[in-house]
C-alpha atoms as one frame of an Amber mdcrd trajectory, in Angstrom:
protein
   0.000   0.000   0.000   1.534   3.313  -1.146   0.730   6.598   0.587   0.999
  10.239  -0.297   1.727  12.535   2.627  -0.117  11.172   5.659  -0.743  13.509
   8.575  -1.837  12.257  11.969  -4.215  14.492  13.938  -4.592  12.053  16.816
  -3.957  13.504  20.247  -1.805  13.406  22.267   1.383  13.941  20.294   2.520
  16.124  17.400   1.366  15.789  13.810   3.393  13.205  11.912   3.984  13.170
   8.172   5.445  10.272   6.211   7.317  10.767   2.905   5.140  10.858  -0.205
   6.758   7.693  -1.592   6.500   5.572   1.531   5.098   2.106   0.940   3.689
  -0.041   3.714   2.795  -3.660   3.118   0.564  -5.225   5.775   0.821  -8.905
   6.505  -1.706 -10.822   4.438  -3.187 -12.287   7.616  -3.507  -8.901   9.338
  -4.878  -6.595   6.639  -4.872  -2.838   7.153  -7.148  -0.758   9.352  -7.698
   3.002   9.369  -9.196   4.321  12.583  -9.446   2.369  15.807 -12.803   3.777
  16.886 -15.670   5.926  15.571 -14.094   8.963  17.220 -10.805   8.691  15.317
 -10.490  11.158  12.450  -9.720  10.279   8.823  -9.333  12.479   5.756  -8.103
  12.115   2.172  -6.586  14.333  -0.520  -5.933  17.324   1.665  -9.304  17.528
   3.419  -9.505  18.007   7.170  -9.907  14.665   8.985 -13.377  13.896  10.368
 -14.873  11.341  12.735 -17.294   8.661  11.564 -20.494  10.360  10.405 -23.987
   9.585  11.662 -26.188   7.217   9.656 -28.546  10.119   8.918 -25.885  12.038
   6.954 -26.307  11.749   3.175 -23.816   9.302   1.617 -22.578  11.799  -0.947
 -22.057  14.419   1.772 -19.992  11.914   3.771 -17.756  11.080   0.800 -17.268
  14.786   0.009 -16.371  15.494   3.658 -13.784  12.691   3.556 -12.305  14.079
   0.337 -13.054  10.923  -1.660 -15.252  12.675  -4.245 -15.460  16.329  -5.360
 -18.245  18.572  -4.132 -21.212  18.444  -6.507 -20.760  14.756  -7.317 -24.011
  12.855  -7.927 -24.005   9.245  -6.773 -26.822   7.317  -8.362 -28.155   3.897
  -7.450 -27.175   0.842  -9.498 -29.499  -1.975  -8.537 -29.927  -0.642  -5.006
 -32.178   1.596  -2.985 -31.472   5.226  -2.111 -33.605   6.858   0.585 -36.400
   9.141  -0.579 -35.959  12.880   0.025 -39.009  14.304   1.799 -39.482  18.020
   1.055 -41.797  19.893   3.445 -40.420  23.452   3.476 -41.767  26.302   1.340
 -38.664  26.268  -0.878 -36.337  23.569  -2.206 -33.040  24.237  -3.964 -32.182
  21.097  -5.910 -28.545  19.979  -6.166 -26.909  17.065  -7.937 -25.214  15.912
  -4.736 -28.410  15.666  -2.705 -31.153  14.936  -5.223 -29.862  13.385  -8.476
 -30.999   9.801  -8.954 -33.421  10.050  -6.030 -37.168  10.341  -5.574 -38.177
  13.653  -3.994 -41.627  13.726  -2.402 -43.222  17.163  -2.266 -45.282  17.248
   0.925 -46.701  20.694   1.566 -50.359  21.604   1.012 -49.443  25.303   0.799
 -47.071  24.642  -2.112 -43.298  24.498  -2.603 -41.063  26.604  -4.839 -38.539
  24.172  -6.349 -35.450  25.534  -8.124 -33.428  23.222 -10.367 -29.680  23.573
 -10.953 -28.412  24.834 -14.310 -28.716  22.277 -17.082 -25.259  21.231 -18.263
 -25.759  17.795 -19.826 -24.789  15.683 -16.811 -27.449  13.078 -17.586 -28.700
  13.330 -14.008 -32.294  12.258 -13.354 -34.604  13.948 -10.871 -37.962  12.426
  -9.929 -40.617  14.418  -8.090 -43.757  12.827  -6.645 -46.586  14.804  -5.063
 -47.105  13.388  -1.576 -49.627  15.983  -0.356 -52.301  17.573  -2.550 -51.863
  21.314  -3.055 -54.769  23.211  -1.468 -53.359  26.751  -1.543 -50.702  28.546
  -3.588 -48.879  26.210  -6.001 -45.952  23.867  -6.416 -43.565  25.388  -8.941
 -40.473  23.913 -10.573 -38.194  26.534 -12.068 -34.998  26.191 -14.084 -31.919
  28.013 -12.823 -32.610  31.230 -14.731 -29.948  33.119 -12.785 -27.261  30.594
 -13.714 -28.344  30.022 -17.308 -30.986  32.392 -18.654 -31.839  30.135 -21.608
 -32.566  27.039 -19.515 -35.931  25.544 -20.464 -37.939  22.334 -20.377 -38.641
  20.198 -23.406 -40.978  17.234 -23.530 -44.569  16.730 -22.496 -46.939  16.711
 -19.542 -49.974  14.440 -19.649 -53.041  15.573 -17.717 -55.652  12.964 -16.757
 -59.076  14.631 -16.878 -61.582  11.968 -15.678 -60.030   9.334 -17.881 -59.149
  11.577 -20.821 -55.448  12.238 -21.353 -54.358  15.596 -22.719 -50.763  16.218
 -23.749 -49.185  19.609 -23.073 -45.859  20.177 -24.885 -43.101  22.287 -23.377
 -41.376  24.924 -25.490 -37.596  24.478 -25.460 -34.866  27.057 -25.946 -34.439
  30.700 -25.000 -37.803  32.240 -24.160 -39.271  28.773 -23.749 -40.944  26.941
 -20.877 -38.852  27.551 -17.785 -41.553  27.116 -15.108 -43.910  24.253 -14.249
 -46.860  25.212 -12.059 -49.019  22.652 -10.245 -51.957  24.604  -8.805 -54.059
  21.823  -7.278 -56.947  22.431  -9.676 -56.356  22.539 -13.444 -52.610  21.880
 -13.848 -51.933  19.027 -11.438 -50.641  19.019  -7.902 -52.496  15.999  -6.527
 -51.226  13.024  -4.518 -49.520  10.574  -6.851 -48.664  13.070  -9.601 -45.181
  12.343 -10.920 -42.615  14.393 -12.807 -39.445  12.908 -14.282 -36.823  15.481
 -15.280 -33.444  14.805 -16.893 -30.491  17.137 -17.497 -29.693  16.298 -21.133
 -27.707  19.310 -22.297 -26.649  22.895 -21.760 -29.847  24.642 -20.759 -32.025
  21.632 -21.655 -34.269  19.738 -19.227 -36.213  16.773 -20.612 -39.576  16.496
 -18.843 -42.104  13.682 -18.755 -44.967  13.883 -16.290 -48.338  12.396 -15.426
 -50.676  14.868 -13.712 -54.299  14.851 -12.547 -56.940  17.547 -12.154 -60.187
  17.783 -10.219 -61.800  21.125 -11.052 -62.029  23.419 -14.039 -60.710  22.823
 -17.529 -57.314  21.154 -17.798 -54.569  23.620 -18.711 -50.874  23.537 -19.520
 -48.541  23.564 -16.496 -45.773  25.234 -18.555 -45.013  28.935 -18.687 -42.141
  31.391 -19.233 -40.920  33.955 -16.732
């Protein structure tokens, strides 16, 4: 096992650094252990050492804190389960590190203002499911217009009006559809509604959604700010 510079922050005693080319080979029967207890600190690639994190800390956040992956990395599931993100506050700023590849349930009857990151073509998927029907205000999903003014959705939203499906296309490109509004009446916002959004290019968000309505005439959820 070959190390770069290794600094010990264990107390008592001074910090100790080993040469960048030092190689240590553990006995095959012993293996190699880093940290003797959950309170011992470990860090990689120049990050400050940290103790073992709580089970409630997001996996990506733990790996970033250790220095094993860069900030902003999205870790998506491959044949496994990733905990659902439950959003209950009035606003939600979506990030790749915390939300890519995960199901986000929107649980606030008074609506939630959701802001997506800038589209850059990462291929990241974001899935939003309405967990609580909107009864006042609206749930909105907005592209990062401050980071990329031409960001817009492309794709379609299907509205189920008592068994009749109506397709509402989004307008892509500059001046296109950069806001989705679920108002709890004519444009969706009911329990079980689902929106699948994918970052497919610079300023391009592919959207596919199934929405329901209960009152009024079904209308497009897309608009431009």
